[in-house]
C-alpha positions, -999 to +999 in steps of 0.1 A: -022-586+050-011-550+045-039-524+053-044-487+049-047-481+086-017-500+100+016-485+110+043-482+084+081-480+088+093-453+065+131-457+066+130-459+104+103-432+108+071-448+122+040-436+105+007-442+123-010-452+090-004-454+053-024-423+045-004-393+031-016-358+030-005-347-005+012-312-010-015-286-016-007-250-025-029-227-004-012-192-007-020-182+029+013-167+039+012-129+032+049-123+039+059-157+024+065-169+059+045-197+076+025-183+105+001-194+133-027-201+108-004-223+087+006-242+119-030-248+129-040-259+094-014-287+094-019-297+130-056-302+123-046-327+097-018-345+116-037-378+119-023-385+085+005-410+086+026-384+067+020-348+057+039-334+028+038-296+030+028-273+003+056-265-021+081-243-003+104-223-027+141-228-023+148-192-034+131-161-046+140-171-082+123-204-077+089-189-066+060-188-090+031-179-067+026-151-042+020-159-005+038-192-005+060-198+025+096-203+014+125-221+031+154-198+023+156-171+049+160-173+087+125-159+092+110-186+070+129-213+088+115-200+121+080-197+107+080-233+096+094-245+130+061-235+146+043-257+121+066-287+126+064-283+164+026-282+162+024-313+140+049-333+162+030-322+194+000-342+182+020-372+170+022-363+133+050-366+108+058-339+081+081-336+051+088-303+034+083-302-004+112-281-017+104-264-050+117-244-079+090-236-105+115-227-133+097-210-162+062-210-145+068-176-129+065-139-137+088-108-134+065-093-108+075-121-084+112-121-093+138-099-077+143-066-096+116-077-122+139-103-138+127-130-161+121-165-148+147-191-156+145-225-171+163-252-190+154-234-223+140-201-234+107-217-245+076-199-232+051-222-214+021-214-236-011-210-216+007-212-182-001-186-156+017-177-124+001-160-094+018-126-094+009-089-098-010-077-128-005-044-146-025-027-118-003-041-091-031-064-079-024-101-070-038-121-100-031-149-124-006-135-149+008-151-181+043-166-177+066-150-203+094-167-222+121-174-196+158-169-197+178-201-204+201-209-175+238-208-184+257-240-178+277-223-151+246-213-132+232-248-127+255-257-098+241-227-079+206-241-081+218-275-071+233-260-040+201-240-033+182-273-032+208-288-008+207-257+014+169-257+014+169-294+026+193-284+054+171-255+063+140-278+064+157-301+088+167-271+109+130-261+108+121-295+123+108-313+092+112-351+093+126-349+057+121-333+023+103-341-009+120-328-040+093-314-063+101-331-096+065-330-109+038-308-124+058-292-152+082-273-130+120-271-133+130-308-132+105-317-159+117-287-180+151-304-180+138-339-185+114-333-214+132-333-248+104-312-264+111-284-239+148-288-233+167-277-264+201-273-247+233-285-263+255-288-232+258-317-207+223-308-194+206-313-228+179-339-233+197-356-262+209-386-242+193-402-212+223-394-190+222-357-199+184-356-196+185-369-160+217-351-150+202-321-133+177-341-114+202-366-102+227-339-092+201-323-070+191-357-055+228-365-048+234-331-033+204-333-010+213-368+001+249-356+008+235-329+030+207-347+050+209-384+042+189-406+019+166-417+047+152-382+048+147-376+011+118-383-012+109-371-047+076-364-065+072-372-102+043-370-126+048-392-157+024-383-186+015-350-168+010-321-192+006-292-168+021-259-179+027-268-215+046-300-208+041-320-240+040-358-241+069-374-259+078-410-271+105-416-245+084-410-213+084-446-202+122-450-209+129-417-191+110-425-159+121-462-159+158-450-160+151-424-133+135-451-111+166-473-116+189-444-105+167-435-076+166-472-065+204-472-064+204-442-041+179-457-016+156-427-012+130-430+015+102-427-011+091-419-046+058-401-048+040-405-081+012-381-091-012-396-116-020-369-142-020-394-170-056-391-180-056-429-185-083-448-166-070-465-135-097-484-117-105-514-095-108-536-126-072-529-135-061-538-100-080-571-103-061-581-134-077-565-164-055-550-192-031-525-177-033-488-187+000-473-198+002-455-165-004-487-145+022-505-164+048-478-158+038-476-121+046-513-117+079-509-136+089-480-113+080-500-083+101-530-094+132-508-094+127-495-059+135-525-036+143-503-005+122-473-014+085-468-006+061-459-034+034-433-028+006-428-053-016-397-055-044-388-078-081-397-077-075-418-046-104-435-027-103-458+004-112-488-017-087-482-044-059-474-019-066-506+001-066-528-030-034-513-044-016-516-010-028-552-004-015-562-038+018-545-032+014-521-061+020-492-038+031-487-002+013-455+008-017-436-006-019-398-009-050-378-007-052-342-019-082-319-020-102-342+003-078-332+031-087-295+025-123-299+036-119-329+059-092-323+085-104-355+101-101-374+068-084-405+084-113-410+108-138-405+080-121-430+057-117-455+086-154-453+096-167-447+061-183-414+071-193-390+044-168-365+031-174-327+031-170-312-004-144-284-005-152-248-014-130-244-045-134-206-044-113-206-012-085-229-024-059-201-030-054-170-009-077-154+015-082-157+053-094-184+076-125-192+056-120-224+037-087-230+054-089-237+091-127-235+096-138-269+083-155-289+110-148-325+119-176-351+113-205-351+137-231-379+135-266-364+130 
């Protein structure tokens, strides 16, 4: 019987358990370079079978939030190397999540005050980046209508992803996770209600809709090998003005088929569906739309691990792993306030609630000062 706490072979990389620390933006890098505090933060949580780093921008253009450590300069590569060395020193494994936010950015973050770029020029209504406000103070600022990328520009971004993956390996990461979720650049190409292009990167046909995503996947595989490449997706997610559309199931089913052909090390699904997913479903009750799609995706990934994140508990994770619905379970905010989360889950110790006011930005408070569990 498969269990949450047993070792797992991830394409030749031995994980000490099936618990994944999900990527969590923390905005703790003042110069956009991972430093000693970042290294300590991840090392504290390295009992996870696998850590996926916070989103690390592949370029200045791809950045949507201040104080996020990037992966596109020599200084950033060196900064991340301290983190990977620290995680490996205590037996952990870590992938870098490589990231381009597309339209979810702001001119105050961009070089020379340029507009963000996207698949289209549609403004993400209600979306906010973390940039500088009119007073020059770091703050949440409304994302403007972006500039639509020209057809000739897209290969440049594909290459930036490949180079970022190469940089991540140089920095000592065990692999990379392509951030294809949460309303960022990949979804902006895949969603036909956002992408109004008329070229080969349009959303009019399935092949065109997936073209950009698969070109990036292929370029990253060519650079570092499929055994070191994962991708994160979020079907039914509506973050940053990403509308639902009738072809979601078909889109992600076809994407899973294509990813299965390429033999990625994992596909990481983020449940932002809003559909109820509970123990009763796992035991055989009527499937939600998300559950049904998750099982379809899994069926097309014969050699690729499936990770699920979103509302995860120990009991839910164990049931889904035991029944073969998923291979690994990702935990997000609970890792923020419980650096010893694996031990707490294993022993069913109570969890510390996170201080949400310290999630983004700031100093050591709410970042590296959470204490491990101590029996009273």
